[in-house]
Residue, then its C-alpha position, 0 to 999 in steps of 0.5 A: m552098125t547103129t540098129a537101135l529105134t527110137t519108139d516114138r517114130p512115125a507112122h510108115r508112109v508113102e509119099g505123104q500118105a499113110a501106107p498100109a502095112w502091106v505096102v511097106k512089106a511089099g516094098r521092102v522086099g521089092i527094093v530088096s529083088r531090085g538090088i539083086i536085078y542090078l547085081l546081075l547086071a553088074y555081072l553081065s556088063f562084067d563079062i561084056a567088059r572083059h570078052g566083049r560080049a555077054p553070056s545073055q542080053t545085058s538087060s533086066t529080062g537078060a538078067l533074069q534069063e542068066l538066073e534061070a540058066r544056073t542051077g537052083g534057077k527056077f526056085l530063085l526066079v520064083l522068089l524074085a517074081v514075088g519081089l518084082g510083084c511087090y515092087a511094082g505093087w508097091r509103085l503102083f500104089n504111089a502112082a494111085a494114092g501115096a505119091s504127092g505130085a503129078s510127076k511123082r505119080l507118073s514116074s511111079l506109074v512107069v517104074g511100076l508097069i516096068y517092073a509088073g513087066l519084069c514079074v511076068q517074064a520071070v513068071k513066063l521063065v518059071a513056067d519055060h514059056p518062051m521069052s519074046s524078042g522085044a525091044s530089050g533084045n534088039p529094038e532094031p524091027w520096032i525102031a524100023k516100024a517107027l521110021r515108017w510112020s509119018g512123024g516117026t523119025v521126029a518121034v523117035e528122036v524125041t525119045g531118044a534125046a528125052l532118055v539123053g535128058a533123064g540119063v543127064g538128070l539123073g547123074v546131075w541128080s546123083l550129086f544133089r540128092r538128100y538122102e535123109k530125106d527118104l532114107a532113115l540114116e540117122r539110123l546108122e552110124r556117121g561112116w555108114q551114113t557116108a558108104v550109103k550116099v557113095l553107093g547110091g551116087l555111083g549107082d545113080l551115075a551108072r544108071g544115068a550114063l546107061l540111060a544116054l547112052v541108049g539115048i544116043y543110039l536113038v537119035e543117030a538112028a534116026a538122024i541117019s534113018n538107019p534103024a541098025q543104028a538104035k541099040s539095046v543096052d547089052q548092044g551099046l555096051r558090046s559097041l562102046v567096048h570096041h572104043p578107045y578106053g571102051a572096056l574102062a567106061i564099062y568097067c565103071i558103069t559096072l562099078g555103078l551098078l553093083a553099087f546100086g545093088i548093095f544100095s539097095f539093100f540098104d534102101a530096103r531096110l532104112r526108106r521111110l515107106 
């Protein structure tokens, strides 16, 4: 792997604006933490494909719970909480001052808030605070409330359709993404450049598939007015595993999640911040 850097590299930037040094460092630490989360998700989804169940929720909060149950998990959770906070801070900086364009700012804001929530959940686990059984664990109570609202059915259908669209869009984007725009791939040998692109593409395909899966179940729940049809990621995978070739599909998703976890380590090193 080529590690030599040119001496005339441009200043670190976040979406076009010069980024403070702390933002650059926080971004890189945070991207590594994101990679660890996806490696844990890959393990949990693999367990579903193998046994038809998971040791914990196959969601980000479930991955944190699984880590907490391991030997030395508390210490690792402290480190991960710091990393997740760094990632959230980097994303929120993008939303407030770094990103160019309303869509990029909105995307950074949403992702930043999600990872800030994960950071809070990690801190709660470290402090032995009971985890709330939110939508990540079982969305049925939330969907049941929404369906009782005036126009709630339409809202749930639109949300589900948006998730499906986002999943499909992420999958399509994975095929045409220009990695050179965001990553300093010129620092790697050509073979490693190809490997990074393949890892990123597989990861985005898997993430898109999970978004679409959750969205499909939401649309079905609204269509038949049955909140029990709405499923979280782990519930959706457990349902999928009992379909013909379902286990194979989950193994493919697991491979993609694993690929994205590994890609995140390259992303942390090469991202143009």
